[in-house]
TIROFI-159411 format. One record per residue (C-alpha): residue number from 1; residue in one letter; x, y, z. Coordinates in nm, 3 decimals, decimal comma. Example, Ala and Ser with C-alpha at 12.3 -4.5 7.8 and 13.67 -1.06 7.14 Angstrom:
! residues 2
(1 "a" (1,230 -0,450 0,780)),
(2 "s" (1,367 -0,106 0,714)),
This chain:
! residues 403
(1 "x" (0,000 0,000 0,000)),
(2 "x" (0,279 0,240 0,089)),
(3 "x" (0,463 0,163 -0,237)),
(4 "x" (0,145 0,238 -0,436)),
(5 "x" (0,104 0,572 -0,261)),
(6 "x" (0,472 0,652 -0,318)),
(7 "x" (0,447 0,560 -0,688)),
(8 "x" (0,133 0,771 -0,733)),
(9 "x" (0,299 1,063 -0,553)),
(10 "x" (0,607 1,044 -0,780)),
(11 "x" (0,438 0,971 -1,114)),
(12 "x" (0,065 1,030 -1,081)),
(13 "x" (-0,146 0,807 -1,307)),
(14 "x" (-0,021 0,918 -1,652)),
(15 "x" (0,290 0,754 -1,796)),
(16 "x" (0,472 0,842 -2,117)),
(17 "x" (0,726 0,695 -2,358)),
(18 "x" (0,883 0,893 -2,644)),
(19 "x" (1,094 0,786 -2,940)),
(20 "x" (1,297 1,062 -3,108)),
(21 "x" (1,392 0,929 -3,450)),
(22 "x" (1,472 1,022 -3,809)),
(23 "x" (1,174 0,931 -4,024)),
(24 "x" (1,159 1,000 -4,398)),
(25 "x" (1,466 1,219 -4,365)),
(26 "x" (1,322 1,437 -4,086)),
(27 "x" (1,329 1,423 -3,708)),
(28 "x" (1,002 1,300 -3,564)),
(29 "x" (0,866 1,213 -3,225)),
(30 "x" (0,644 0,911 -3,166)),
(31 "x" (0,475 0,921 -2,827)),
(32 "x" (0,265 0,678 -2,625)),
(33 "x" (0,084 0,776 -2,306)),
(34 "x" (-0,110 0,545 -2,077)),
(35 "x" (-0,303 0,548 -1,752)),
(36 "x" (-0,206 0,314 -1,471)),
(37 "x" (-0,503 0,157 -1,296)),
(38 "x" (-0,481 -0,134 -1,051)),
(39 "x" (-0,119 -0,206 -1,145)),
(40 "x" (-0,206 -0,224 -1,516)),
(41 "x" (-0,161 0,020 -1,805)),
(42 "x" (-0,472 0,118 -1,998)),
(43 "x" (-0,621 0,401 -2,207)),
(44 "x" (-0,323 0,411 -2,444)),
(45 "x" (-0,285 0,717 -2,665)),
(46 "x" (-0,056 0,718 -2,973)),
(47 "x" (0,066 1,040 -3,136)),
(48 "x" (0,320 1,148 -3,397)),
(49 "x" (0,483 1,494 -3,395)),
(50 "x" (0,727 1,671 -3,620)),
(51 "x" (0,808 1,944 -3,365)),
(52 "x" (0,866 1,927 -2,991)),
(53 "x" (0,643 2,232 -2,950)),
(54 "x" (0,351 2,030 -3,089)),
(55 "x" (0,425 1,758 -2,835)),
(56 "x" (0,406 2,002 -2,546)),
(57 "x" (0,065 2,118 -2,669)),
(58 "x" (-0,072 1,764 -2,637)),
(59 "x" (0,077 1,671 -2,300)),
(60 "x" (0,043 1,810 -1,951)),
(61 "x" (0,304 2,051 -1,820)),
(62 "x" (0,595 1,874 -1,651)),
(63 "x" (0,490 1,537 -1,793)),
(64 "x" (0,756 1,281 -1,706)),
(65 "x" (0,870 1,032 -1,970)),
(66 "x" (1,132 0,782 -2,083)),
(67 "x" (1,301 0,879 -2,410)),
(68 "x" (1,459 0,648 -2,666)),
(69 "x" (1,685 0,815 -2,925)),
(70 "x" (1,705 0,642 -3,264)),
(71 "x" (1,798 0,932 -3,492)),
(72 "x" (2,053 0,900 -3,771)),
(73 "x" (2,307 1,033 -3,518)),
(74 "x" (2,285 0,702 -3,333)),
(75 "x" (2,513 0,432 -3,471)),
(76 "x" (2,449 0,065 -3,398)),
(77 "x" (2,686 -0,223 -3,471)),
(78 "x" (2,658 -0,596 -3,423)),
(79 "x" (2,959 -0,792 -3,293)),
(80 "x" (3,030 -1,140 -3,164)),
(81 "x" (2,935 -1,214 -2,806)),
(82 "x" (3,165 -1,082 -2,535)),
(83 "x" (3,087 -1,051 -2,165)),
(84 "x" (3,238 -0,708 -2,088)),
(85 "x" (3,053 -0,398 -2,207)),
(86 "x" (3,362 -0,181 -2,244)),
(87 "x" (3,534 -0,455 -2,445)),
(88 "x" (3,224 -0,475 -2,665)),
(89 "x" (3,240 -0,098 -2,727)),
(90 "x" (3,610 -0,120 -2,815)),
(91 "x" (3,547 -0,404 -3,059)),
(92 "x" (3,253 -0,229 -3,227)),
(93 "x" (3,406 0,122 -3,234)),
(94 "x" (3,784 0,109 -3,188)),
(95 "x" (3,933 0,427 -3,045)),
(96 "x" (3,593 0,572 -2,943)),
(97 "x" (3,627 0,856 -2,691)),
(98 "x" (3,403 0,777 -2,398)),
(99 "x" (3,425 1,138 -2,281)),
(100 "x" (3,249 1,249 -2,601)),
(101 "x" (3,013 0,956 -2,666)),
(102 "x" (2,737 0,776 -2,484)),
(103 "x" (2,707 0,403 -2,547)),
(104 "x" (2,463 0,124 -2,466)),
(105 "x" (2,519 -0,247 -2,517)),
(106 "x" (2,261 -0,525 -2,568)),
(107 "x" (2,384 -0,871 -2,474)),
(108 "x" (2,219 -1,179 -2,621)),
(109 "x" (2,331 -1,540 -2,621)),
(110 "x" (2,404 -1,503 -2,992)),
(111 "x" (2,592 -1,170 -3,015)),
(112 "x" (2,616 -0,811 -2,891)),
(113 "x" (2,467 -0,487 -3,024)),
(114 "x" (2,646 -0,162 -2,944)),
(115 "x" (2,472 0,176 -2,991)),
(116 "x" (2,668 0,504 -2,962)),
(117 "x" (2,583 0,871 -2,997)),
(118 "x" (2,766 1,195 -2,927)),
(119 "x" (2,681 1,339 -2,589)),
(120 "x" (2,614 1,682 -2,734)),
(121 "x" (2,350 1,535 -2,969)),
(122 "x" (2,178 1,363 -2,677)),
(123 "x" (2,190 1,676 -2,461)),
(124 "x" (2,040 1,888 -2,742)),
(125 "x" (1,739 1,655 -2,756)),
(126 "x" (1,700 1,640 -2,378)),
(127 "x" (1,729 2,019 -2,340)),
(128 "x" (1,475 2,071 -2,616)),
(129 "x" (1,227 1,849 -2,431)),
(130 "x" (1,307 2,021 -2,102)),
(131 "x" (1,251 2,361 -2,263)),
(132 "x" (0,900 2,250 -2,357)),
(133 "x" (0,829 2,133 -1,998)),
(134 "x" (0,881 1,761 -2,056)),
(135 "x" (1,063 1,595 -1,764)),
(136 "x" (1,292 1,323 -1,896)),
(137 "x" (1,359 1,068 -1,621)),
(138 "x" (1,572 0,839 -1,837)),
(139 "x" (1,693 0,787 -2,196)),
(140 "x" (1,815 0,497 -2,409)),
(141 "x" (1,994 0,456 -2,741)),
(142 "x" (1,894 0,241 -3,035)),
(143 "x" (1,648 -0,044 -2,998)),
(144 "x" (1,742 -0,160 -2,646)),
(145 "x" (1,403 -0,056 -2,507)),
(146 "x" (1,212 -0,302 -2,725)),
(147 "x" (1,355 -0,591 -2,524)),
(148 "x" (1,065 -0,522 -2,285)),
(149 "x" (0,810 -0,609 -2,556)),
(150 "x" (0,967 -0,897 -2,751)),
(151 "x" (0,810 -1,170 -2,528)),
(152 "x" (0,465 -1,011 -2,581)),
(153 "x" (0,501 -0,968 -2,957)),
(154 "x" (0,593 -1,333 -3,024)),
(155 "x" (0,724 -1,244 -3,370)),
(156 "x" (1,041 -1,353 -3,549)),
(157 "x" (1,057 -1,027 -3,744)),
(158 "x" (0,974 -0,695 -3,581)),
(159 "x" (0,960 -0,357 -3,752)),
(160 "x" (1,000 -0,024 -3,575)),
(161 "x" (1,011 0,327 -3,716)),
(162 "x" (1,388 0,294 -3,768)),
(163 "x" (1,484 -0,073 -3,750)),
(164 "x" (1,400 -0,417 -3,877)),
(165 "x" (1,478 -0,675 -3,608)),
(166 "x" (1,513 -1,050 -3,642)),
(167 "x" (1,435 -1,244 -3,322)),
(168 "x" (1,499 -1,599 -3,206)),
(169 "x" (1,389 -1,739 -2,871)),
(170 "x" (1,269 -1,394 -2,758)),
(171 "x" (1,613 -1,243 -2,826)),
(172 "x" (1,743 -1,022 -3,103)),
(173 "x" (1,988 -1,202 -3,331)),
(174 "x" (2,025 -0,942 -3,611)),
(175 "x" (1,903 -0,602 -3,722)),
(176 "x" (1,897 -0,368 -4,019)),
(177 "x" (1,765 -0,022 -4,096)),
(178 "x" (1,398 -0,002 -4,191)),
(179 "x" (1,477 0,193 -4,506)),
(180 "x" (1,149 0,107 -4,675)),
(181 "x" (0,958 0,244 -4,376)),
(182 "x" (0,752 -0,072 -4,341)),
(183 "x" (0,474 -0,014 -4,088)),
(184 "x" (0,305 -0,327 -3,954)),
(185 "x" (0,052 -0,373 -3,677)),
(186 "x" (0,109 -0,606 -3,382)),
(187 "x" (-0,141 -0,761 -3,146)),
(188 "x" (-0,040 -0,707 -2,781)),
(189 "x" (-0,304 -0,866 -2,561)),
(190 "x" (-0,626 -0,676 -2,647)),
(191 "x" (-0,465 -0,389 -2,840)),
(192 "x" (-0,322 -0,343 -3,186)),
(193 "x" (-0,007 -0,132 -3,200)),
(194 "x" (0,153 0,015 -3,510)),
(195 "x" (0,522 -0,065 -3,549)),
(196 "x" (0,614 0,307 -3,545)),
(197 "x" (0,506 0,320 -3,177)),
(198 "x" (0,668 0,000 -3,049)),
(199 "x" (0,983 0,161 -2,911)),
(200 "x" (0,790 0,448 -2,749)),
(201 "x" (0,553 0,191 -2,595)),
(202 "x" (0,853 -0,006 -2,468)),
(203 "x" (0,971 0,306 -2,284)),
(204 "x" (0,658 0,299 -2,068)),
(205 "x" (0,756 -0,043 -1,936)),
(206 "x" (1,079 0,108 -1,799)),
(207 "x" (0,861 0,246 -1,515)),
(208 "x" (0,794 -0,106 -1,385)),
(209 "x" (1,085 -0,314 -1,520)),
(210 "x" (1,420 -0,259 -1,351)),
(211 "x" (1,656 -0,389 -1,617)),
(212 "x" (2,029 -0,368 -1,562)),
(213 "x" (2,185 -0,084 -1,761)),
(214 "x" (2,480 -0,170 -1,983)),
(215 "x" (2,574 0,188 -2,063)),
(216 "x" (2,789 0,477 -1,948)),
(217 "x" (2,493 0,708 -1,875)),
(218 "x" (2,334 0,522 -1,586)),
(219 "x" (2,435 0,797 -1,342)),
(220 "x" (2,277 1,062 -1,566)),
(221 "x" (1,951 0,867 -1,573)),
(222 "x" (1,955 0,822 -1,195)),
(223 "x" (2,019 1,194 -1,148)),
(224 "x" (1,732 1,280 -1,387)),
(225 "x" (1,498 1,047 -1,200)),
(226 "x" (1,592 1,200 -0,863)),
(227 "x" (1,555 1,553 -1,002)),
(228 "x" (1,209 1,473 -1,135)),
(229 "x" (1,101 1,337 -0,794)),
(230 "x" (1,238 1,650 -0,625)),
(231 "x" (1,044 1,871 -0,868)),
(232 "x" (0,731 1,668 -0,805)),
(233 "x" (0,778 1,690 -0,430)),
(234 "x" (0,827 2,067 -0,454)),
(235 "x" (0,524 2,121 -0,680)),
(236 "x" (0,291 1,891 -0,490)),
(237 "x" (0,437 2,003 -0,158)),
(238 "x" (0,335 2,362 -0,236)),
(239 "x" (-0,017 2,246 -0,326)),
(240 "x" (-0,042 2,037 -0,010)),
(241 "x" (0,095 2,327 0,196)),
(242 "x" (-0,148 2,579 0,047)),
(243 "x" (-0,433 2,331 0,081)),
(244 "x" (-0,341 2,267 0,444)),
(245 "x" (-0,323 2,641 0,512)),
(246 "x" (-0,666 2,696 0,356)),
(247 "x" (-0,804 2,403 0,554)),
(248 "x" (-0,664 2,547 0,877)),
(249 "x" (-0,814 2,886 0,794)),
(250 "x" (-1,147 2,719 0,724)),
(251 "x" (-1,128 2,526 1,051)),
(252 "x" (-1,034 2,846 1,233)),
(253 "x" (-1,336 3,022 1,080)),
(254 "x" (-1,572 2,747 1,193)),
(255 "x" (-1,413 2,738 1,538)),
(256 "x" (-1,446 3,116 1,569)),
(257 "x" (-1,804 3,103 1,449)),
(258 "x" (-1,878 2,821 1,692)),
(259 "x" (-1,716 3,007 1,982)),
(260 "x" (-1,907 3,323 1,891)),
(261 "x" (-2,233 3,130 1,894)),
(262 "x" (-2,137 2,977 2,226)),
(263 "x" (-2,065 3,323 2,362)),
(264 "x" (-2,409 3,438 2,259)),
(265 "x" (-2,567 3,133 2,420)),
(266 "x" (-2,362 3,191 2,735)),
(267 "x" (-2,474 3,553 2,754)),
(268 "x" (-2,834 3,442 2,723)),
(269 "x" (-2,779 3,184 2,996)),
(270 "x" (-2,621 3,447 3,222)),
(271 "x" (-2,921 3,669 3,172)),
(272 "x" (-3,148 3,377 3,248)),
(273 "x" (-2,953 3,302 3,566)),
(274 "x" (-2,992 3,659 3,678)),
(275 "x" (-3,364 3,638 3,623)),
(276 "x" (-3,378 3,321 3,831)),
(277 "x" (-3,156 3,450 4,111)),
(278 "x" (-3,450 3,533 4,332)),
(279 "x" (-3,584 3,178 4,297)),
(280 "x" (-3,245 3,040 4,398)),
(281 "x" (-3,229 3,266 4,701)),
(282 "x" (-3,570 3,153 4,815)),
(283 "x" (-3,448 2,794 4,818)),
(284 "x" (-3,120 2,863 4,996)),
(285 "x" (-3,277 2,813 5,340)),
(286 "x" (-3,397 2,466 5,236)),
(287 "x" (-3,052 2,381 5,106)),
(288 "x" (-2,889 2,488 5,432)),
(289 "x" (-3,119 2,260 5,626)),
(290 "x" (-3,029 1,968 5,400)),
(291 "x" (-2,660 2,047 5,441)),
(292 "x" (-2,706 2,038 5,816)),
(293 "x" (-2,865 1,693 5,787)),
(294 "x" (-2,570 1,568 5,581)),
(295 "x" (-2,328 1,721 5,829)),
(296 "x" (-2,501 1,537 6,115)),
(297 "x" (-2,464 1,210 5,925)),
(298 "x" (-2,096 1,270 5,851)),
(299 "x" (-2,009 1,369 6,205)),
(300 "x" (-2,191 1,069 6,344)),
(301 "x" (-1,966 0,826 6,157)),
(302 "x" (-1,675 0,661 6,327)),
(303 "x" (-1,324 0,764 6,234)),
(304 "x" (-1,253 0,394 6,184)),
(305 "x" (-1,505 0,343 5,902)),
(306 "x" (-1,240 0,288 5,636)),
(307 "x" (-1,057 0,049 5,873)),
(308 "x" (-1,367 -0,173 5,913)),
(309 "x" (-1,440 -0,182 5,541)),
(310 "x" (-1,079 -0,254 5,447)),
(311 "x" (-1,063 -0,544 5,694)),
(312 "x" (-1,392 -0,686 5,570)),
(313 "x" (-1,273 -0,668 5,206)),
(314 "x" (-0,934 -0,816 5,298)),
(315 "x" (-1,097 -1,136 5,427)),
(316 "x" (-1,343 -1,158 5,133)),
(317 "x" (-1,288 -1,461 4,901)),
(318 "x" (-1,296 -1,412 4,521)),
(319 "x" (-1,621 -1,607 4,502)),
(320 "x" (-1,807 -1,330 4,689)),
(321 "x" (-1,922 -1,007 4,524)),
(322 "x" (-2,055 -0,708 4,723)),
(323 "x" (-2,360 -0,516 4,613)),
(324 "x" (-2,370 -0,272 4,907)),
(325 "x" (-2,205 -0,196 5,241)),
(326 "x" (-2,408 0,018 5,481)),
(327 "x" (-2,223 0,151 5,784)),
(328 "x" (-2,450 0,255 6,074)),
(329 "x" (-2,781 0,207 5,885)),
(330 "x" (-3,072 0,438 5,959)),
(331 "x" (-3,344 0,315 6,187)),
(332 "x" (-3,599 0,546 6,028)),
(333 "x" (-3,619 0,761 5,721)),
(334 "x" (-3,468 1,108 5,752)),
(335 "x" (-3,726 1,376 5,800)),
(336 "x" (-3,675 1,752 5,818)),
(337 "x" (-3,648 1,895 6,169)),
(338 "x" (-3,630 1,545 6,316)),
(339 "x" (-3,328 1,384 6,482)),
(340 "x" (-3,146 1,121 6,280)),
(341 "x" (-3,180 0,772 6,429)),
(342 "x" (-2,925 0,512 6,320)),
(343 "x" (-2,753 0,201 6,453)),
(344 "x" (-2,415 0,323 6,574)),
(345 "x" (-2,258 -0,019 6,607)),
(346 "x" (-2,391 -0,204 6,305)),
(347 "x" (-2,277 -0,280 5,947)),
(348 "x" (-2,504 -0,442 5,687)),
(349 "x" (-2,346 -0,608 5,381)),
(350 "x" (-2,538 -0,755 5,084)),
(351 "x" (-2,406 -0,931 4,775)),
(352 "x" (-2,371 -1,261 4,588)),
(353 "x" (-2,174 -1,580 4,655)),
(354 "x" (-2,079 -1,858 4,413)),
(355 "x" (-1,927 -2,090 4,675)),
(356 "x" (-2,105 -2,178 4,998)),
(357 "x" (-1,791 -2,311 5,170)),
(358 "x" (-1,600 -1,989 5,096)),
(359 "x" (-1,896 -1,793 5,232)),
(360 "x" (-1,901 -1,992 5,557)),
(361 "x" (-1,524 -1,954 5,599)),
(362 "x" (-1,556 -1,581 5,547)),
(363 "x" (-1,827 -1,553 5,812)),
(364 "x" (-1,609 -1,745 6,056)),
(365 "x" (-1,314 -1,513 5,982)),
(366 "x" (-1,530 -1,210 6,055)),
(367 "x" (-1,658 -1,354 6,381)),
(368 "x" (-1,308 -1,385 6,532)),
(369 "x" (-1,209 -1,026 6,461)),
(370 "x" (-1,134 -0,837 6,779)),
(371 "x" (-1,371 -0,552 6,691)),
(372 "x" (-1,681 -0,761 6,601)),
(373 "x" (-1,936 -0,853 6,863)),
(374 "x" (-2,174 -1,055 6,644)),
(375 "x" (-2,188 -1,164 6,280)),
(376 "x" (-2,522 -1,302 6,162)),
(377 "x" (-2,656 -1,407 5,822)),
(378 "x" (-2,994 -1,241 5,778)),
(379 "x" (-3,056 -1,375 5,428)),
(380 "x" (-2,900 -1,645 5,204)),
(381 "x" (-3,076 -1,791 4,902)),
(382 "x" (-2,993 -1,923 4,553)),
(383 "x" (-3,086 -1,724 4,240)),
(384 "x" (-3,144 -1,828 3,876)),
(385 "x" (-2,784 -1,749 3,781)),
(386 "x" (-2,647 -2,017 4,020)),
(387 "x" (-2,535 -1,742 4,255)),
(388 "x" (-2,659 -1,716 4,611)),
(389 "x" (-2,770 -1,378 4,730)),
(390 "x" (-2,692 -1,293 5,088)),
(391 "x" (-2,721 -1,026 5,353)),
(392 "x" (-2,521 -1,026 5,675)),
(393 "x" (-2,530 -0,806 5,981)),
(394 "x" (-2,215 -0,721 6,177)),
(395 "x" (-2,249 -0,582 6,527)),
(396 "x" (-1,944 -0,385 6,644)),
(397 "x" (-1,816 -0,386 7,001)),
(398 "x" (-1,931 -0,078 7,188)),
(399 "x" (-1,584 0,026 7,287)),
(400 "x" (-1,492 0,032 6,914)),
(401 "x" (-1,771 0,268 6,815)),
(402 "x" (-1,684 0,513 7,088)),
(403 "x" (-1,331 0,565 6,956)),
């Protein structure tokens, strides 16, 4: 999931491959764009342009792409198979200055194909695309890109805008220039693709196929890819930053509006409270009487209340659950202007027990406490949930309640 988000952030959903070639004696650009949906390319669009300016009119600003250069400035030679790319370049083009030329080598089990082009020619093409707001994230020379498509084409002879390729066992075994400009159509899964667009289409697969580069411009491609990601991060970062700022301003507006409404409601409530102040004052005498009743109850309690309860809980088995503990229960209901009558030396506990033996042991433990005078079970009966409800009464020693 994270890789999908990262890929969408870097490339969006529109992918592009471009072939810059010499066609009918003039430089032309064949382009293929596609949408990526659910890890598959779809909605392919094929276009041919004679000027880079026309290309920029048909593509989005800062569209990223892979470029394959097959102009007449690119020279390709076939040699016998060797394992080292620099040795292959030396055999194909003896004395070639690697400071002035880019090269790319295709290795097959039959032979090697070496493509070279002057660096200045490559840079002119890349700068021209950059000038028209096309972000090149990688380039290739000759027909190396079509290796991505050969297994899908399943053809022994493949024509592109510039080359005629002979294939055996999904590998190129020979090539020649397509001087007659033969333009075939090839079935690739559910789509028919004209031969002039095969190399541009192959460039799109460079987004998902990490093929080892046998060239001396791998660092340039890596730098271009990193630069494009940095540009994307900067452009999208600004949009995200502005969007976040607007969102915060919007949130701030709603918060301010909400607080303002709350202030109005509060002011209305304050006014209402002022209007009801007289009613509150009239009830203050009643409240004071109730407070006095509560105070009488609190002062009547023993200072050792927490001690009794803690000791009772300490001896309680896990099979017993308390529902209520009443310390010094009332003898009669509290009535205004009447003295409070309660049992000063009594504690009533009610709850549930799941084990009769544990319950009996607990009662015995309570009976031998030095501050209990009597422990009696006033109620014990089974319920539908296989738990026994109980109520016990604990009478405290008089000398304890006086402390």
